[in-house]
C-alpha positions in Angstrom: 158.1 171.2 171.5 159.9 174.4 172.2 158.9 177.5 170.1 160.8 180.6 171.1 158.8 182.8 168.8 155.4 181.8 170.2 154.8 185.0 172.2 155.6 187.2 169.2 153.4 185.1 166.9 150.6 185.2 169.5 150.9 189.0 169.7 150.8 189.4 165.9 147.9 186.9 165.5 146.0 188.4 168.4 146.4 191.9 167.1 145.0 191.1 163.7 142.3 188.9 165.1 141.2 191.6 167.5 141.1 194.2 164.7 139.0 191.8 162.6 136.6 191.1 165.4 136.2 194.8 166.3 135.6 195.7 162.7 133.0 193.0 162.2 131.2 193.9 165.4 131.3 197.6 164.4 130.0 196.9 160.9 127.2 194.8 162.3 126.1 197.8 164.3 127.2 196.6 167.7 129.2 199.7 168.8 129.2 198.8 172.5 130.4 195.3 171.8 133.1 196.4 169.5 134.4 199.0 172.0 134.3 196.5 174.8 136.1 193.9 172.8 138.7 196.4 171.7 139.4 197.6 175.3 139.6 194.0 176.5 141.9 192.9 173.7 144.1 195.9 174.2 144.5 195.1 177.9 145.3 191.4 177.1 147.7 192.2 174.3 149.4 194.9 176.4 149.9 192.4 179.2 151.6 189.9 176.9 153.7 192.6 175.2 155.0 194.0 178.5 156.0 190.5 179.7 157.6 189.4 176.4 159.2 192.6 175.2 159.8 195.1 177.9 160.8 192.8 180.7 163.6 191.0 178.7 164.8 194.4 177.4 165.1 195.7 180.9 166.9 192.6 182.2 169.2 192.3 179.1 170.9 195.6 179.6 173.4 195.7 182.5 172.0 198.6 184.3 172.4 199.0 188.0 168.8 200.1 188.3 167.3 197.3 186.1 165.8 195.6 189.1 164.2 198.8 190.4 162.9 199.6 186.9 161.4 196.1 186.6 159.7 196.4 190.0 158.4 199.8 189.1 157.0 198.6 185.8 155.3 195.6 187.2 153.9 197.6 190.2 152.4 200.3 188.0 150.7 197.8 185.7 148.1 196.7 188.2 146.7 200.2 189.0 146.7 200.9 185.3 144.6 197.8 184.7 142.3 198.7 187.5 141.7 202.2 186.2 141.0 201.0 182.6 138.7 198.2 183.8 136.8 200.6 186.1 136.2 203.0 183.3 135.4 200.3 180.8 132.8 198.6 183.1 131.1 201.9 184.1 131.1 203.5 180.6 127.7 203.2 178.9 129.1 202.5 175.5 131.4 199.6 176.6 129.8 196.1 176.8 131.2 194.2 179.8 130.7 190.8 178.2 132.6 191.8 175.1 135.3 193.2 177.5 135.7 189.8 179.1 135.8 188.2 175.6 138.5 190.6 174.6 140.6 189.9 177.7 140.3 186.1 176.9 141.6 186.7 173.3 145.3 186.4 174.0 145.1 183.2 176.2 142.8 181.7 173.6 145.2 182.5 170.7 148.1 181.2 172.8 146.4 177.9 173.5 145.2 177.4 169.9 148.6 178.1 168.5 150.2 175.6 170.9 147.6 172.9 170.1 148.0 173.5 166.4 151.8 173.2 166.6 151.4 170.0 168.6 149.0 168.5 166.0 151.3 169.5 163.2 154.3 167.8 164.9 152.2 164.7 165.6 151.1 164.2 162.0 154.6 163.0 161.0 154.8 160.4 163.8 153.8 156.8 163.1 150.8 155.6 165.0 150.6 152.4 167.1 153.2 150.6 169.1 156.6 149.8 167.6 156.0 146.0 167.9 152.8 146.2 166.0 154.2 148.3 163.2 157.3 146.1 162.6 155.3 142.9 162.0 154.4 142.0 158.5 151.1 140.2 158.1 151.2 137.3 155.6 148.0 135.4 154.8 148.1 131.9 153.3 
């Protein structure tokens, strides 16, 4: 079960799902929850995007400084996450629980897409052991 487009599909689905959840939370009047979820989902989706899009692009090109650029990118991501999380958790209009839910969005979409694909592939398989399926039952 190899799906090379799974990260891109996860990004697309996660982006639309995050937008939908933020919109629903905002329309329900939960401004702090919608802002927290939006920040968390943005962090999570940015993390997946940087690993699936920017890293392969840096390594694909035959640059002599590709390794240095990769180390610089991955080293600067952690302080950026720390700053965003610090401001998000200390901001009065950003709900920390919704922030955690937003961060969990991308892994949840990834797992659900993988399980869904496994279930779809399994539907076409015959069930039971081969010996049991090949026997024909005749009753006298």
